[in-house]
C-alpha positions in Angstrom: 44.1 30.4 -3.4 45.0 26.8 -3.0 43.8 26.6 0.6 40.3 27.9 -0.2 37.4 25.5 0.3 39.7 22.5 1.0 36.6 20.4 1.5 35.8 20.7 -2.2 39.2 19.8 -3.5 38.5 16.2 -4.0 36.6 15.7 -7.3 36.7 13.6 -10.4 36.9 15.1 -13.9 34.8 13.5 -16.6 35.5 13.2 -20.3 35.2 14.7 -22.8 35.7 18.4 -22.0 34.2 21.3 -24.1 36.7 23.9 -25.4 35.6 27.5 -25.6 36.8 29.6 -28.4 39.3 31.3 -26.1 40.9 27.9 -25.6 39.6 27.3 -22.1 38.5 23.6 -21.4 35.5 23.0 -19.3 35.1 19.6 -17.8 32.1 17.9 -16.1 33.0 16.7 -12.7 31.7 14.9 -9.7 32.4 16.0 -6.2 33.4 13.9 -3.3 29.8 14.0 -1.8 28.4 12.9 -5.2 27.2 16.4 -6.3 27.9 17.5 -9.9 30.2 20.4 -10.8 32.1 21.9 -13.6 35.7 22.7 -13.7 37.4 25.4 -15.8 41.0 24.6 -16.5 43.2 27.6 -17.0 46.9 27.6 -18.0 49.4 28.5 -15.5 50.4 31.7 -17.1 46.9 33.1 -16.6 46.9 33.0 -12.9 46.2 36.8 -12.6 43.0 36.4 -14.7 41.9 33.4 -12.8 42.4 35.1 -9.5 40.4 38.1 -10.6 37.5 35.8 -12.0 37.5 33.9 -8.7 37.3 37.0 -6.7 34.3 38.4 -8.6 32.5 35.1 -8.4 33.0 34.8 -4.7 31.8 38.4 -3.9 29.0 38.7 -6.4 26.0 36.5 -5.7 23.0 36.6 -8.0 20.8 33.7 -9.3 21.8 34.6 -12.8 25.6 34.6 -12.2 27.8 31.5 -12.3 28.1 30.1 -8.9 31.6 29.7 -7.4 32.6 26.5 -5.5 36.5 26.5 -5.2 39.7 27.2 -6.9 42.9 25.1 -6.8 46.3 24.9 -8.5 46.9 21.5 -10.0 49.7 19.9 -12.1 47.9 20.5 -15.4 46.9 24.0 -14.6 44.6 26.2 -12.5 41.1 24.6 -11.7 38.1 26.9 -11.1 35.2 24.8 -9.8 31.6 26.0 -10.3 28.1 24.6 -10.2 27.4 22.0 -13.1 26.7 24.0 -16.2 27.2 23.5 -19.9 28.0 26.1 -22.5 25.0 27.6 -24.2 26.6 26.7 -27.6 26.1 23.1 -26.7 22.4 23.3 -25.2 21.1 25.9 -27.6 19.7 23.2 -30.1 17.6 21.5 -27.4 15.9 24.7 -26.0 12.4 25.7 -26.9 11.4 29.4 -27.8 10.1 30.0 -24.3 13.3 28.8 -22.7 15.4 31.1 -25.1 13.1 34.0 -24.2 13.6 33.3 -20.5 17.3 32.8 -21.0 17.7 36.3 -22.4 15.7 37.6 -19.6 18.2 35.9 -17.2 21.3 37.5 -18.8 19.5 40.9 -19.0 18.9 40.6 -15.1 22.5 39.6 -14.5 23.9 42.7 -16.5 21.5 45.0 -14.6 22.8 43.7 -11.4 26.4 44.3 -12.3 25.7 47.9 -13.6 23.3 49.1 -10.9 24.4 47.2 -7.8 28.2 46.4 -8.4 29.0 49.5 -10.8 30.9 47.0 -12.9 31.1 46.3 -16.6 31.4 42.8 -17.9 33.2 43.8 -21.1 32.7 40.4 -22.8 29.1 39.6 -23.2 28.9 37.0 -25.9 27.8 33.5 -26.6 30.8 31.7 -25.1 30.4 33.6 -21.7 26.9 32.2 -21.2 26.1 28.8 -19.6 23.0 26.9 -18.9 22.5 25.3 -15.4 20.9 22.0 -14.6 17.6 23.8 -13.7 17.4 25.5 -17.1 18.6 29.0 -16.0 21.1 30.8 -18.0 24.2 31.9 -16.1 26.7 34.7 -17.0 30.3 33.7 -16.8 33.6 34.9 -18.1 34.2 37.1 -15.1 38.0 37.5 -15.8 37.1 40.6 -18.0 35.0 42.3 -15.3 36.2 45.7 -13.9 34.8 48.9 -12.4 33.4 51.4 -14.8 36.3 53.9 -14.2 38.8 51.2 -14.7 37.5 50.4 -18.3 40.3 52.4 -20.1 41.5 51.7 -23.5 44.6 50.2 -21.9 42.8 47.7 -19.9 40.4 46.7 -22.8 43.5 46.2 -25.0 44.9 43.9 -22.3 42.0 41.6 -22.3 41.6 41.7 -26.0 42.9 38.1 -26.3 39.9 36.7 -24.3 37.2 38.9 -25.7 34.9 37.8 -28.5 35.2 40.1 -31.4 31.5 40.2 -31.8 31.2 41.8 -28.4 33.5 44.7 -29.1 31.5 47.9 -29.9 32.4 50.1 -33.1 33.7 53.0 -31.1 36.6 50.9 -29.7 37.8 50.4 -33.3 38.5 54.1 -33.8 42.0 55.3 -33.0 40.3 58.2 -31.1 38.6 55.9 -28.7 38.7 57.3 -25.1 37.1 56.2 -21.9 33.3 57.0 -21.5 32.0 59.0 -18.8 30.9 56.8 -15.8 27.3 57.6 -16.5 27.6 55.8 -19.8 29.7 52.9 -18.5 26.8 50.5 -19.5 26.9 51.4 -23.1 29.8 48.8 -24.0 27.8 45.9 -22.4 24.5 47.2 -23.9 26.0 46.9 -27.5 27.3 43.4 -26.7 24.0 42.3 -25.3 22.2 43.6 -28.3 24.5 41.8 -30.7 24.0 38.5 -28.7 20.2 38.8 -28.6 19.9 39.6 -32.3 21.8 36.3 -33.1 19.3 34.4 -30.9 16.1 35.8 -32.3 16.7 33.8 -35.4 16.0 30.5 -33.9 12.7 31.6 -32.3 9.7 29.9 -33.9 6.0 30.7 -34.1 5.6 30.5 -30.4 6.4 34.1 -30.2 4.1 36.5 -31.9 5.5 37.9 -35.1 4.3 41.6 -34.2 6.1 41.3 -30.8 9.2 39.8 -32.3 9.3 42.6 -35.0 8.8 45.3 -32.4 11.6 44.0 -30.2 14.0 43.9 -33.1 13.3 47.5 -33.9 14.0 48.4 -30.4 17.2 46.7 -30.3 18.4 48.5 -33.4 17.3 51.8 -32.3 18.7 51.7 -28.7 21.2 49.0 -27.8 22.8 48.8 -31.4 23.0 52.7 -31.8 26.4 53.7 -33.2 26.5 56.5 -30.7 27.2 55.1 -27.2 25.5 58.0 -25.5 22.1 57.1 -27.2 22.2 53.6 -25.7 19.8 53.6 -22.7 20.2 51.6 -19.5 19.4 48.0 -19.9 16.6 48.1 -17.3 14.4 49.9 -19.9 14.0 46.7 -21.8 12.3 44.8 -18.9 8.8 46.4 -19.7 8.8 45.3 -23.3 6.1 42.9 -24.5 8.7 40.5 -25.6 9.2 39.4 -22.0 5.5 39.2 -21.3 4.5 35.6 -21.9 2.9 33.0 -19.7 6.0 31.0 -19.0 8.2 33.9 -17.9 5.5 35.5 -15.9 4.9 32.4 -14.0 8.6 32.0 -13.3 8.9 35.5 -12.2 5.9 35.3 -9.9 7.1 32.0 -8.2 10.6 33.5 -7.6 9.1 36.4 -5.8 6.3 34.6 -4.1 7.3 35.9 -0.6 6.8 39.4 -1.8 3.3 38.9 -3.1 0.2 39.7 -1.2 -2.5 37.0 -0.3 -4.9 38.4 -3.0 -2.2 38.2 -5.7 -1.3 34.6 -4.6 -5.0 33.6 -4.6 -5.6 35.0 -8.0 -2.4 33.5 -9.4 -2.9 29.8 -8.3 -6.6 30.1 -9.2 -5.9 30.4 -12.9 -2.3 28.8 -13.0 -3.6 25.6 -14.6 -5.0 27.4 -17.4 -1.8 29.4 -18.1 0.5 26.5 -18.1 -1.7 24.3 -20.2 -0.3 25.7 -23.4 3.3 25.1 -22.4 5.1 21.8 -23.2 5.5 19.1 -20.6 9.1 19.1 -20.9 9.3 22.8 -20.1 7.0 22.3 -17.1 8.9 19.5 -15.8 12.4 21.1 -16.3 11.6 24.6 -15.3 8.4 24.9 -13.2 8.4 21.7 -11.1 11.4 22.9 -8.9 9.6 26.1 -8.4 6.2 24.6 -7.7 7.1 21.7 -5.4 8.4 23.5 -2.4 7.4 24.5 1.1 6.1 27.9 0.1 3.6 26.7 -2.6 2.5 23.8 -0.4 1.5 26.4 2.2 -1.0 28.0 -0.2 -4.4 26.5 0.2 -5.5 27.5 -3.3 -2.5 25.8 -4.9 -3.0 22.6 -2.8 -6.6 22.5 -3.9 -6.6 23.6 -7.5 -3.2 22.9 -9.0 -1.0 20.4 -7.1 -3.3 17.5 -7.6 -2.8 17.9 -11.4 1.0 18.3 -11.0 1.3 15.1 -8.9 -1.0 13.0 -11.0 0.7 12.5 -14.5 2.3 9.1 -14.9 4.9 9.4 -17.7 8.6 8.9 -18.0 9.1 12.5 -17.9 7.5 12.6 -14.5 9.8 10.0 -13.2 12.9 11.9 -14.5 12.0 15.3 -13.5 9.5 15.2 -10.5 10.6 12.1 -8.7 13.9 13.6 -7.6 12.2 16.8 -6.3 9.8 14.7 -4.3 12.7 12.7 -2.8 14.0 15.9 -1.5 10.6 17.1 -0.1 10.2 13.8 1.9 13.1 14.9 4.0 11.4 18.2 4.8 9.8 17.8 8.3 7.1 20.4 8.0 3.5 19.4 8.7 1.8 21.1 5.8 4.4 19.6 3.4 4.0 16.0 4.6 0.2 16.3 4.5 0.2 17.2 0.8 2.7 14.6 -0.1 0.8 11.7 1.6 -2.5 13.0 0.3 -1.5 12.3 -3.2 0.9 9.4 -2.6 -1.3 6.9 -4.6 -0.8 9.0 -7.8 3.0 8.9 -7.8 4.3 6.3 -5.5 4.6 3.7 -8.2 7.3 5.7 -10.0 9.7 5.3 -7.2 12.2 2.6 -7.5 12.1 -0.3 -4.8 15.4 1.1 -3.6 14.0 4.5 -3.1 10.8 3.2 -1.4 12.9 1.2 1.1 15.6 3.6 1.9 13.9 7.0 1.6 10.1 7.0 1.4 9.3 4.1 4.0 11.5 5.4 6.8 10.3 9.1 6.3 6.6 7.8 6.3 7.1 5.7 9.5 8.2 9.0 11.4 4.6 10.2 11.2 3.3 7.4 13.5 5.1 9.0 16.5 4.0 12.5 15.7 1.7 14.3 18.1 -0.7 15.5 15.3 -3.7 13.2 14.9 -4.0 14.2 11.1 -0.4 13.1 10.5 -0.9 9.8 12.1 -4.1 9.2 10.3 -2.7 10.1 6.8 0.4 8.0 7.7 -1.6 4.8 8.3 -3.4 5.4 5.1 0.1 5.7 3.2 1.4 2.6 4.8 -1.5 0.6 3.4 -0.4 2.0 0.0 3.1 0.9 0.5 2.1 -2.6 1.6 0.9 -3.3 -1.9 4.3 -2.3 -3.4 6.8 -3.5 -0.7 4.8 -6.3 0.9 3.7 -6.6 4.6 7.0 -8.2 5.5 8.9 -4.9 4.8 6.3 -2.4 6.0 5.1 -4.2 9.2 8.0 -6.2 9.9 8.3 -9.0 12.6 6.7 -12.3 12.6 3.1 -12.6 11.6 0.6 -15.2 12.8 -2.6 -16.4 11.1 -5.4 -15.0 13.2 -8.3 -14.6 10.9 -9.4 -17.6 8.8 -11.4 -17.9 5.7 -14.8 -19.4 6.6 -18.1 -20.1 4.9 -21.6 -20.9 6.4 -21.8 -24.6 7.0 -25.1 -26.2 8.0 -24.0 -29.7 8.5 -22.3 -30.6 11.7 -19.9 -33.6 11.6 -18.2 -35.4 14.4 -15.7 -38.0 13.7 -16.4 -40.9 16.0 -13.7 -43.2 14.3 -11.2 -44.9 16.3 -7.6 -44.0 16.0 -6.1 -45.5 12.8 -9.6 -46.5 11.4 -9.5 -45.6 7.8 -13.1 -46.8 7.2 -14.7 -44.3 9.6 -17.6 -42.1 8.6 -18.7 -38.9 10.3 -21.9 -38.4 12.2 -24.5 -36.0 10.7 -26.7 -34.2 13.0 -30.2 -33.4 11.9 -31.0 -29.8 11.0 -34.1 -28.0 12.4 -35.8 -31.3 13.3 -35.7 -32.8 9.8 -34.1 -36.2 10.1 -31.4 -37.1 7.5 -31.6 -40.7 8.3 -30.7 -42.9 5.4 -29.8 -46.5 5.1 -26.0 -46.5 5.7 -25.6 -49.4 3.1 -27.2 -47.3 0.3 -25.2 -44.2 1.2 -21.9 -45.9 1.4 -22.4 -48.4 -1.3 -24.2 -46.5 -4.0 -23.4 -42.9 -3.8 -19.9 -41.3 -3.4 -19.2 -39.0 -0.4 -19.0 -36.0 -2.6 -22.5 -36.3 -3.9 -24.0 -36.1 -0.3 -24.9 -32.5 -0.1 -26.8 -30.9 2.9 -29.9 -29.0 2.2 -29.3 -25.3 1.9 -31.2 -23.2 4.3 -31.9 -19.5 4.1 -31.2 -18.7 7.8 -27.7 -18.4 9.3 -28.6 -19.5 12.7 -27.2 -22.5 14.5 -29.3 -25.7 14.8 -31.0 -25.8 18.0 -29.5 -28.4 20.2 -30.7 -29.6 23.7 -28.6 -28.7 26.4 -28.5 -32.1 28.0 -29.2 -34.9 25.4 -29.6 -38.4 26.3 -28.9 -41.1 23.7 -30.0 -44.6 24.2 -27.8 -47.3 22.6 -28.9 -50.9 22.7 -26.2 -53.3 21.7 -26.5 -57.0 20.8 -23.4 -59.2 20.1 -23.0 -60.2 16.5 -23.4 -63.7 15.5 -20.4 -66.0 16.2 -18.3 -67.0 13.4 -17.4 -70.5 12.5 -15.1 -72.7 14.5 -11.9 -71.3 13.0 -12.9 -67.6 13.9 -14.5 -68.3 17.1 -11.7 -67.0 19.3 -12.2 -63.8 17.4 -16.0 -63.4 18.1 -16.4 -64.5 21.7 -18.3 -62.0 23.8 -19.6 -62.1 27.2 -20.4 -59.6 29.9 -17.3 -60.0 32.0 -14.6 -60.0 29.4 -16.1 -58.4 26.1 -13.8 -59.1 23.2 -15.1 -57.6 19.9 -12.0 -58.1 17.9 -12.8 -59.0 14.3 -10.5 -61.1 12.1 -11.8 -59.3 9.0 -11.8 -55.5 8.4 -15.1 -53.6 8.5 -16.3 -50.2 9.3 -18.6 -48.5 11.6 -21.2 -46.1 10.3 -23.0 -44.1 12.9 -25.9 -41.4 12.8 -27.9 -39.6 15.3 -31.6 -39.4 14.5 -33.8 -36.4 15.6 -35.0 -38.2 18.7 -31.4 -38.4 19.9 -30.8 -41.9 19.0 -27.7 -43.3 17.3 -28.0 -45.9 14.5 -25.0 -47.6 12.9 -24.5 -50.4 10.5 -21.4 -52.8 10.3 -20.0 -53.4 6.9 -18.6 -57.0 6.4 -16.1 -57.6 3.7 -18.7 -59.6 1.7 -20.9 -56.6 1.6 -23.4 -58.0 4.0 -24.7 -55.7 6.7 -25.8 -56.9 10.1 -27.5 -54.4 12.4 -26.4 -54.4 15.9 -29.0 -52.5 18.0 -27.8 -51.0 21.4 -29.5 -49.5 24.3 -27.1 -47.4 26.5 -27.5 -44.0 28.2 -25.0 -41.6 26.5 -24.8 -38.1 27.9 -22.3 -35.3 27.5 -20.0 -36.5 30.1 -20.3 -40.4 29.6 -17.9 -42.6 31.6 -15.5 -44.7 29.4 -16.0 -48.5 29.5 -13.5 -50.6 31.4 -12.9 -52.8 28.4 -12.3 -51.3 24.9 -14.9 -51.7 22.1 -13.7 -53.3 18.9 -12.2 -50.9 16.4 -14.8 -51.8 13.6 -18.5 -52.1 14.7 -21.6 -51.2 13.0 -25.1 -50.2 14.2 -28.3 -49.6 12.5 -31.8 -48.6 13.5 -34.8 -50.8 12.9 -36.7 -49.9 9.8 -40.2 -50.9 11.2 -40.2 -48.5 14.1 -37.6 -45.7 14.0 -38.1 -45.1 17.7 -37.4 -48.7 18.7 -34.4 -50.8 18.1 -34.8 -54.5 17.7 -32.2 -57.3 17.5 -31.6 -58.9 14.1 -33.5 -61.9 13.1 -31.6 -65.2 13.6 -29.7 -63.7 16.5 -28.2 -66.3 18.8 -29.8 -64.5 21.8 -33.4 -63.9 22.3 -32.9 -61.0 24.9 -30.6 -58.0 24.3 -27.4 -58.2 26.0 -27.2 -55.8 28.8 -23.9 -54.2 29.8 -23.3 -52.7 33.2 -24.2 -49.1 33.4 -20.8 -48.3 34.9 -19.2 -49.2 31.7 -18.6 -46.6 29.1 -18.1 -46.7 25.5 -14.3 -45.7 25.8 -12.6 -42.5 25.1 -12.8 -42.8 21.4 -16.6 -43.0 21.6 -17.0 -39.9 23.9 -19.3 -37.4 22.2 -19.0 -33.8 23.3 -22.3 -32.0 22.8 -22.2 -28.3 22.2 -24.3 -26.4 24.7 -26.2 -23.5 23.4 -25.8 -20.4 25.4 -28.5 -19.5 27.9 -30.9 -17.1 26.3 -31.9 -14.0 28.0 -35.4 -14.5 29.4 -36.5 -11.0 28.2 -35.5 -11.9 24.6 -37.3 -15.3 24.7 -40.6 -14.5 23.2 -42.0 -18.0 23.7 -41.1 -18.4 27.4 -44.7 -18.5 28.5 -45.7 -20.9 25.9 -43.8 -24.0 27.2 -46.4 -26.9 27.5 -46.9 -28.6 30.7 -46.6 -32.3 30.2 -47.8 -34.5 33.0 -47.3 -38.1 32.2 -49.9 -40.5 33.6 -49.1 -43.5 35.8 -50.0 -45.8 32.9 -46.5 -45.0 31.2 -44.6 -48.1 30.6 -41.0 -47.2 31.4 -38.4 -49.9 30.6 -36.3 -50.9 33.5 -33.2 -49.9 31.5 -34.4 -46.2 31.3 -35.2 -45.7 35.0 -32.9 -43.3 36.6 -34.4 -43.5 40.2 -36.2 -46.1 42.3 -40.0 -46.0 42.6 -41.1 -44.7 46.0 -44.4 -44.7 47.5 -46.3 -41.4 47.9 -47.5 -40.7 51.4 -50.8 -38.9 50.2 -51.5 -41.6 47.6 -51.8 -45.2 47.8 -50.7 -45.8 44.3 -46.9 -45.6 43.7 -45.4 -42.9 41.7 -42.3 -43.3 39.5 -39.7 -40.4 39.8 -37.6 -39.9 36.8 -35.4 -37.2 35.2 -37.0 -34.6 33.0 -34.4 -35.4 30.3 -35.3 -38.9 28.9 -36.1 -40.7 25.7 -39.3 -42.6 25.6 -38.9 -46.1 24.1 -42.6 -47.0 23.7 -45.8 -45.4 25.0 -48.8 -47.7 25.3 -51.3 -45.1 26.4 -51.7 -41.8 27.9 -52.2 -38.4 26.5 -49.9 -35.3 26.6 -51.3 -31.9 27.1 -50.2 -29.4 24.6 -51.5 -27.0 22.1 -54.1 -29.3 20.8 -52.9 -29.5 17.2 -53.4 -32.6 15.2 -50.5 -35.0 15.0 -48.3 -36.4 17.7 -46.0 -33.9 19.4 -43.0 -35.7 20.5 -41.4 -33.4 23.3 -38.0 -34.8 23.6 -36.7 -31.9 25.6 -38.5 -29.3 27.6 -35.6 -26.7 27.4 -35.6 -24.8 24.1 
């Protein structure tokens, strides 16, 4: 006996124990693998009784009989280890009427099994031999008094008199003429004991049981099971058809227990109206007794149950749900069946918040991730949806893992293009604002910078989201005059000539630059005293301009002439009458290089105005400044008059005469660029 089930020998007893009327102590215990158990501690002198009880528990397997785990001999006595149960005397006060009715039914089934299948009699059916398991079922114990029907002699019954409950002893055994009953009436002794037990339990039933049904059942007990004549006591199986055992809770439990034996029509009808049948039951009863029966693979395989009932069962969000349903769901996530996983993940949003962070990380997330490698497209799709739900609870670092990179940025539509032309380290620089849709945003730089703060300069909002049209190759003419020389003290800082330009200023100032609709840059220099002096400039500036050989000053200002926006004039009082011309091979320097964004070439088929481009033929009377010529004039062989050849991309400084052919609308059309 001591070598049996050695793997279960290691356990820990918990206090306090419960002592049965017979003196037997029952301890709650925890096994080595963490499962719960109960340990019945017998005295050493009762070894024969313990061996008999262990033998019956090992050989008799029934859901309503106490489940045997192991039996060992210890220093303090003999330990009989069973599933975790508590005596009915302890749990009776917490049970509802429906549970008491179902418990009576469990004990009735256990006795019928012993009588009909085992041909055994229990001989001690009483309150102290009934226990309640963790799932709410009543279990019949006290198997040390069990024997075969022919062995229930007066001598045997007297030998077990010390462990029997006096309430379970029938009146015929009190008679001196008591003899063994025929084998056909071997059930009579247990029938009387069971009737006595049930009669004591009926007193705690409340209005949940119909008064008529309760009264009818009591009359049946007295006329049959409690009959003084043992031969008038029918077999216990005759009670199964009584209306006392016909209630919604018990019928639902019995149907779910025998689900595999039901036809498809019966299962469809049952799950179709299951919600209505359990609506009258308490939530505690549903959670403790029905949840283990409803959340399993067999129910998940029924389409009607998945559609009509399970969404309501997985939906409630209460403390009772977390204590009763969550442990069952944790076990179901370890079941690798496709239909089970589909149901669990379809409703994961309803119950996932009730898992603890530890359960989500160690159980739920690893099991959900397995679905990504499954060959079923449905499993992969529902898995991705479930991972999105888990991200909100665990965070992307736990669900996705690895290093993440910012790829998508938050942006808003911006209609003002700004390019910073400031030199490195210039804290007084201002951005260049490009015009939008041909509407110039030219303002006096001194007014913008002196009167209004930068935050008040808001660009006009436009309804379209298209990019402003920009010419592919824009030519910007900049005309530069040197600033006035300073006094004798500052003259070394203001000397400027064509060979060695030195624009270093002794005083800090800023450069404000803007590009007008015609492609011109205007700028103004801000002196410390607040005086602004325009410095016009004329210089071809294209997308790929060559840098100057000598660097420009860090702080320089340019401004456009107010008299003529298309013409830049030198300031009055300038020391030089003619504009200073810089060699064309000199550039503005790297810091002044402007990169113009090219608009992608539009598909000719989508350009609805391709055939409407005006043909402009400039006359020979155009006056082109020498600074703007890109090619030398060559004589035409067919014509005596010389013809000037120039690039199609140019900016006209001044037109004295000549007419441009176009659409004939009023107003001057300034075609700066032929390419749209």
